[in-house]
C-alpha positions, 0 to 999 in steps of 0.5 A, spaced: 443 299 857 442 298 849 444 303 843 438 300 839 432 304 837 427 299 838 420 299 834 417 299 841 418 300 848 416 292 849 422 288 851 425 284 846 428 277 846 435 277 843 435 271 837 441 268 837 440 262 832 435 259 827 434 253 823 429 251 818 422 254 821 425 255 828 429 260 832 432 260 839 433 266 843 439 268 848 435 265 854 435 258 850 428 258 848 425 255 842 420 259 837 416 255 831 416 261 826 409 260 824 409 267 820 416 266 817 418 273 820 413 277 816 412 272 811 419 273 809 423 266 810 420 262 805 425 257 805 427 256 812 433 258 815 440 256 815 441 254 808 448 253 807 447 253 799 444 260 800 450 262 804 455 260 800 452 263 794 452 270 798 460 269 800 462 267 793 458 273 790 462 278 796 469 275 794 468 276 786 464 283 786 461 286 792 458 292 790 457 296 783 452 302 783 447 301 778 448 308 774 455 305 772 454 298 771 450 292 771 453 285 773 453 278 771 449 276 778 443 281 776 443 279 769 442 272 770 438 272 776 433 277 772 432 272 766 431 266 771 426 270 775 422 272 769 422 265 766 420 263 773 414 268 773 412 267 766 413 274 764 416 274 757 419 280 755 418 283 762 424 287 765 426 286 773 428 293 777 432 290 783 431 294 790 432 292 797 425 292 800 418 292 799 417 299 800 422 301 795 419 297 790 412 300 791 415 307 790 419 304 784 412 302 781 408 308 783 414 313 780 414 308 774 407 309 772 407 316 773 413 317 768 410 312 763 404 316 762 408 323 762 413 319 757 406 318 752 404 325 753 399 324 758 402 328 764 395 329 767 395 322 770 397 322 777 392 318 781 394 311 784 388 308 786 388 303 791 384 299 796 382 300 803 384 296 807 391 295 804 398 295 806 404 297 800 409 299 805 412 304 810 416 309 806 411 316 805 409 314 798 408 307 799 404 309 806 400 314 802 398 308 797 396 304 803 389 303 806 391 302 813 388 307 818 392 306 824 399 306 820 397 312 816 394 317 821 400 320 824 403 322 817 397 324 813 399 331 813 405 330 809 400 326 804 396 329 798 390 325 799 387 327 792 393 323 789 391 316 793 383 315 792 381 308 795 376 303 793 373 299 798 375 292 799 373 286 795 367 282 798 370 275 797 362 272 798 360 277 792 360 276 785 367 278 783 366 281 776 360 285 779 364 287 785 370 290 781 365 294 777 366 299 783 373 301 780 370 303 773 365 307 777 371 311 781 375 312 775 369 315 772 368 320 778 375 322 778 376 322 770 380 317 767 385 322 764 387 323 771 388 316 773 395 313 772 394 306 776 390 301 780 394 297 785 392 292 789 395 286 793 392 279 790 391 276 797 391 282 802 396 280 808 398 285 813 391 289 813 387 283 813 387 276 814 389 273 807 383 276 804 382 274 797 376 277 792 371 272 788 372 269 782 372 274 776 374 280 780 381 281 777 379 279 770 374 285 770 379 289 774 384 288 768 379 289 763 377 296 766 384 298 767 385 297 759 379 300 757 381 306 761 388 307 759 390 305 767 396 301 769 394 295 773 400 294 778 399 287 782 403 288 789 405 281 790 411 283 795 407 278 800 403 273 796 408 272 790 414 267 789 410 261 791 407 263 798 400 262 795 402 256 791 403 259 785 409 264 782 404 269 782 398 269 786 394 274 781 394 268 776 390 264 780 384 268 777 382 266 770 387 262 766 394 261 767 398 266 763 393 269 759 394 277 757 388 279 761 391 277 768 398 279 766 399 286 770 403 291 767 407 292 773 408 286 778 411 288 785 416 283 788 419 282 795 420 278 801 420 271 799 425 273 793 431 272 797 427 269 803 430 273 809 437 271 807 439 278 804 435 285 803 432 284 796 425 286 792 423 289 786 418 290 780 417 287 773 415 292 768 412 290 762 415 291 755 410 296 753 412 300 760 419 299 759 419 301 752 415 308 753 421 310 758 427 308 754 424 310 747 422 317 750 427 320 755 431 314 755 432 313 763 427 312 769 428 318 773 429 314 780 434 310 783 437 307 790 444 306 792 443 299 793 439 297 787 441 291 784 446 289 789 450 283 787 450 279 793 443 280 794 441 278 787 446 272 788 442 270 794 435 271 790 438 266 785 440 261 790 433 261 794 430 261 787 434 254 786 431 251 792 424 253 790 425 249 784 429 243 786 425 242 792 418 243 789 416 248 794 410 251 790 407 244 790 409 243 798 405 250 799 399 248 796 399 241 800 401 244 806 396 250 806 390 245 805 393 241 811 393 247 815 387 250 813 383 244 815 386 244 821 384 251 822 377 249 821 377 244 826 380 249 831 374 254 829 369 248 832 372 249 839 374 256 839 368 261 837 372 267 837 375 264 830 369 267 826 372 265 819 378 262 816 381 262 809 387 262 805 391 260 799 397 256 799 401 258 806 398 265 806 392 263 811 388 268 815 383 267 821 378 273 822 376 274 830 370 277 833 364 276 837 361 269 837 354 272 839 354 277 834 358 274 828 361 281 828 368 284 829 369 286 837 368 293 838 374 294 842 380 291 838 386 287 842 384 280 841 389 278 836 394 282 840 392 277 846 392 271 842 399 273 839 402 274 845 399 268 848 402 264 842 409 267 843 409 265 850 408 258 848 414 258 843 409 260 836 410 266 832 404 269 829 402 275 825 396 279 829 393 285 826 387 289 827 383 295 823 381 291 817 374 293 818 374 301 819 382 302 821 380 301 828 376 295 829 377 288 825 382 283 829 385 278 825 391 273 825 395 272 819 399 265 818 405 264 813 410 259 815 416 257 811 414 253 805 419 247 807 415 246 813 414 238 815 407 235 817 410 234 824 411 241 824 405 243 821 401 239 827 406 243 832 403 249 829 396 248 830 397 245 837 400 251 840 395 255 836 390 251 840 393 252 846 394 260 845 386 260 844 385 256 850 389 261 854 385 267 852 378 264 853 
C-alpha cells in the first residue's frame, strides 16, 4: 500500500534513475523521454555541474525570505538571464513553477493599471485553446475545456474573455485583428492584458500563427493601452530554437515584439529544481515601484537560492554547448522524419513545429477532420510507452473534447542516433494501434 496521492488511479512505474534523455524504472525498463517530462528536462538528466552548483548553494545559503533579503545567486542569475533573453532593463521575479509565474503576471498586470489610475482594467484576454497553469487564476485564464470544467463555478468568467485560436494558414496580420474587435466589444478601459503562448503546447500540437500575427497583436495592445504578456513557459529558453519564441515573428530585438511581461518556467532549471518567473519591462516595474512601492503579491519560496543556482548552471550548459543551435538543427531533422512517418500513417493529418517543440495532429484520414470520439492520442501514447518511448498526448484542441494531438519535445542535447530511435519507436507505436 502506497501513501502517495497519485494523479490518477492508473498504475505508475517507479522511476529510479536517469541519464541524458533516458529514464529507468524499478523493473529495469529503459524509456527514451521524447517529451522531456512535460517539455522540462531541456538539457537532459544527470549533469554533475548542475548538481554541484545546487550543493554549493545549499551549503552557503539555503534559504532567505524574499520580503527580507535578496541573495547573490538571485542577483547574478537575474542579470545573466535578462542578457540571455535580450531584455535590457527588465526585472526578473523568480517563483517555483509556471502556474505561480502566470498568477504573478496576472496580478502584476492588474496592479500596473491600478497604479496608473485605471482600476477599471481587470480583464485578461487569452485564447481558446490555451493552457497557462493549474492554479485557479492560471486555469481561469486557460482555454482548455476539460481541465476547467469542474472548477468553472469558482471563476468569474467575465474576467477571462477568450479569443479564437490563430489560424496558421491564414493571413497573420488579418487574423490578429480579432483581438482589436474583442477589445472594442469589451471596452478598452476594462482590459488589462492579452496573454498568449507564442507556440501553443499542452492544449494543441505546437500550434503557431502565421507571419505578421504577433506584430499586429503588439500594435493593437499598444494602441489600446493593454499589456502584452507572452507565456513562454514551454516555448522559451531555446525550446523553439531561440531564447524567446515570440522573437521569431518580426525582426530580432524589435520594440514591437518585446512583450511587456514574459512568463518563464520549465526549461529555466530544466527539471533540476523548481524554478519559474516573470520578466517585467522597465515601464511596468516603474509604475509599481514609483507608485505604491511594492508588488502586492508573493510566495514563500520565491527566489530560492538553490533553485536559482540550478538555473544559472543550466543557462551555462545552454550557452557552452550551443544548445539553441542544436534545437534548430535537430528540430529540422525530426520534423523531416515525422513527415516521412506521415506518409505511412494516414491518421497523422499534420505535423508541425519550431525547434524541438513538435506536434502531430491526429484525425480521420477519410474526412481530414478530427475524430468524433477522442482517444487516439492516448492510445498512441500508451503504445509508445509500452515500447519505451515517452510522448505527450492530448485532446480537446478543436472544441474542448474533439481534437487529438501528440506533442514531442526531447532534450535539446539529444544525439542524432537518439532522434532516430525516437522516430523508430513512434513508427512502431502507430503501427501498434492501426
